[in-house]
C-alpha positions as CSV (number, residue, x, y, z in Angstrom):
1,X,5.2,12.3,-1.6
2,X,2.0,12.4,-4.0
3,X,-1.3,10.8,-3.0
4,X,-3.5,11.2,-5.9
5,X,-7.0,9.0,-5.1
6,X,-8.6,6.6,-8.6
7,X,-11.4,5.1,-7.3
8,X,-10.4,2.2,-4.3
9,X,-7.0,2.9,-5.7
10,X,-4.4,5.0,-4.1
11,X,-1.1,6.2,-5.9
12,X,1.8,6.6,-4.4
13,X,4.4,8.6,-6.1
14,X,7.9,10.1,-4.9
15,X,9.6,8.9,-1.7
16,X,7.5,7.2,1.0
17,X,9.8,6.9,4.2
18,X,9.5,8.0,7.4
19,X,8.8,12.0,7.3
20,X,5.6,11.0,5.6
21,X,3.8,8.2,7.1
22,X,1.5,10.3,9.1
23,X,0.3,11.9,5.7
24,X,-0.5,8.6,4.0
25,X,-1.9,6.7,7.8
26,X,-4.6,9.6,7.8
27,X,-5.1,9.6,3.4
28,X,-5.6,5.6,3.5
29,X,-7.6,5.4,6.7
30,X,-9.9,7.7,5.4
31,X,-9.9,5.9,1.9
32,X,-10.4,2.2,3.9
33,X,-13.4,3.8,5.5
34,X,-14.8,5.3,2.2
35,X,-14.0,2.0,0.1
36,X,-13.8,-0.9,2.5
37,X,-16.3,-0.2,5.2
38,X,-19.8,-0.7,4.0
39,X,-18.7,-1.9,0.4
40,X,-17.7,-4.4,-1.3
41,X,-14.3,-3.2,-3.2
42,X,-10.9,-4.0,-2.2
43,X,-8.3,-1.0,-2.3
44,X,-5.4,-1.2,-4.4
45,X,-2.1,0.7,-3.3
46,X,-0.8,1.6,-6.5
47,X,3.4,1.9,-5.5
48,X,4.9,1.9,-9.2
49,X,6.3,5.9,-8.8
50,X,7.5,5.6,-5.3
51,X,11.0,6.2,-6.0
52,X,12.4,5.4,-2.2
53,X,10.9,3.2,0.6
54,X,12.1,2.8,4.0
55,X,10.6,0.3,6.5
56,X,9.3,2.8,9.0
57,X,6.6,3.5,5.9
58,X,5.9,-0.1,4.9
59,X,4.7,-1.0,8.4
60,X,1.9,1.8,7.8
61,X,1.4,-0.7,4.4
62,X,1.2,-3.7,7.0
63,X,-1.1,-2.1,9.4
64,X,-3.8,-1.5,6.7
65,X,-3.2,-4.7,5.3
66,X,-4.4,-6.0,9.0
67,X,-7.2,-3.1,9.4
68,X,-8.8,-4.0,6.1
69,X,-8.9,-8.0,6.9
70,X,-10.3,-7.4,10.1
71,X,-13.3,-6.3,7.9
72,X,-13.6,-8.8,5.3
73,X,-11.6,-6.9,2.6
74,X,-8.4,-7.0,0.6
75,X,-5.3,-4.3,0.6
76,X,-3.4,-5.3,-2.1
77,X,0.5,-3.4,-3.5
78,X,0.8,-2.7,-7.0
79,X,3.8,-1.9,-9.2
80,X,6.1,-2.7,-6.1
81,X,9.8,-2.1,-8.3
82,X,13.0,-3.9,-6.7
83,X,13.7,-1.5,-4.2
84,X,10.5,-1.8,-2.6
85,X,10.0,-5.5,-3.0
86,X,13.6,-5.8,-1.8
87,X,12.7,-3.8,1.9
88,X,9.9,-6.1,1.5
89,X,11.7,-9.3,1.8
90,X,14.3,-7.2,4.1
91,X,11.4,-6.4,6.9
92,X,9.5,-9.2,6.5
93,X,6.8,-7.3,5.6
94,X,6.4,-9.8,3.0
95,X,4.6,-11.7,4.5
96,X,2.1,-9.5,5.9
97,X,0.7,-7.5,3.4
98,X,-0.7,-8.7,-0.7
99,X,1.3,-7.6,-3.1
100,X,-0.2,-7.7,-6.7
101,X,1.9,-10.5,-9.2
102,X,3.3,-9.1,-12.2
103,X,2.1,-10.4,-15.4
104,X,4.2,-13.0,-16.9
105,X,6.1,-11.4,-20.2
106,X,5.5,-13.4,-23.5
């Protein structure tokens, strides 16, 4: 999995599963510390290019969401495809994380 920083956004690409949760956890908490703790911005995790995901990986995002909330900020998931959304519902983590709504098509 590739993790790319773009301002307050972390862009994830590739397989997001138990094998790379440590790398994401480290990058995410560093990003949270730089962008949230002491600033007024929120963080977005862009998952548009995530090809696979598992529950262990989604739990990392749920814990990070709670950490951001603890400091009065938001962590939002953007670009969640059907597979990611399905896993969020199956795991019931959809109750914990904030998923950006898709714009309605005209």
